C-alpha positions, 0 to 999 in steps of 0.5 A, spaced: 711 161 034 705 159 031 702 162 025 695 164 029 699 167 035 697 174 034 690 172 030 684 171 034 680 168 029 685 164 026 687 161 033 679 159 034 679 156 027 685 152 028 682 149 035 675 148 031 678 143 026 682 140 032 689 142 031 693 140 037 698 145 037 693 150 037 690 147 044 697 147 046 699 154 045 692 156 048 694 153 054 701 155 054 699 162 053 693 163 058 694 157 064 698 162 068 694 168 067 687 164 068 690 161 075 692 167 078 685 170 076 682 164 079 685 164 085 683 171 086 676 169 086 677 162 090 683 164 095 685 157 094 690 154 090 688 147 089 681 150 087 684 155 082 688 150 078 682 145 078 677 151 075 682 152 070 684 145 068 676 144 067 676 150 063 681 148 058 678 141 058 671 144 056 674 148 051 677 142 047 671 138 048 666 143 045 671 146 041 666 145 035 662 150 038 667 156 038 665 162 034 670 166 030 668 173 033 669 170 040 675 175 043 679 168 046 682 172 052 675 175 055 672 168 053 677 164 057 676 169 063 668 168 063 669 161 063 673 161 069 668 166 072 662 161 071 666 155 073 668 159 080 660 160 081 659 153 079 664 151 084 661 156 089 654 153 088 656 146 089 659 148 096 654 153 098 652 149 104 659 151 107 661 157 103 655 162 102 655 167 096 650 172 095 647 174 088 649 181 089 656 179 090 655 175 083 652 181 080 658 185 082 663 180 079 659 181 073 660 188 072 667 188 073 668 182 068 664 185 063 671 189 061 675 186 055 681 188 058 682 184 064 689 188 066 683 193 068 681 189 074 689 188 076 689 196 076 683 197 080 685 192 085 692 196 086 688 202 086 683 199 092 689 197 096 692 204 095 686 207 098 685 202 104 693 204 105 691 211 105 685 211 110 686 215 116 689 210 121 683 208 126 678 208 120 683 203 116 684 199 122 676 198 123 675 197 116 681 191 115 678 188 122 671 187 119 673 186 111 680 182 112 679 179 118 672 177 118 670 180 125 663 182 127 662 190 128 660 187 136 667 184 136 671 190 133 667 194 138 669 190 144 677 189 141 678 196 140 674 198 146 669 203 142 662 203 141 658 199 135 656 206 132 663 208 132 665 202 128 659 202 123 661 210 122 668 208 120 666 202 116 661 207 112 667 212 111 672 207 109 667 204 104 665 211 101 672 213 100 674 207 096 667 208 092 669 215 090 675 212 087 672 206 084 665 207 083 660 201 081 665 196 081 667 197 089 663 191 091 666 186 086 673 188 087 673 188 095 670 181 094 676 179 090 680 182 095 677 179 101 673 173 099 668 170 103 669 175 109 667 181 105 661 177 103 659 176 111 661 183 113 658 186 107 655 193 109 
């Protein structure tokens, strides 16, 4: 194992002076984690791989700009997030994303420990599973399947007000557990369907 493997500052120093073994270590250590994270944002395996590849290329090309105080893991996750947003903006004609959802992602990405995001995702999934049956059904039809409130009402033969009430109830239950990070986590789970059906 290389001498810089557990030393953030040493790893950055090795990268800055062009040590290829430091770059190889960086890729081997974080590639899989970053791909998983990029996929949770993009819901597209090919796009996720492209995002991560672009990030690693940029890190190497701009390695002289790295600062020893950077927490390398948080820095890489933030670069992946920025690349994801750039990709979305390039495709905005077919994949719209609103500023409030970018802001929501910013909130959860402020955490240094990215395992915290995984824990929140598991928590939200559990809360959704524990919703009352009708409430869960309506919520998933809306956020997971992307149906409009009118479509849900017609499909379940209930009123639109009932649909709205069930979605609001589900969101309220989840928000009590997750707090201000609810929007960001739900967006990670449901992608553009959550954007288009956001309440």
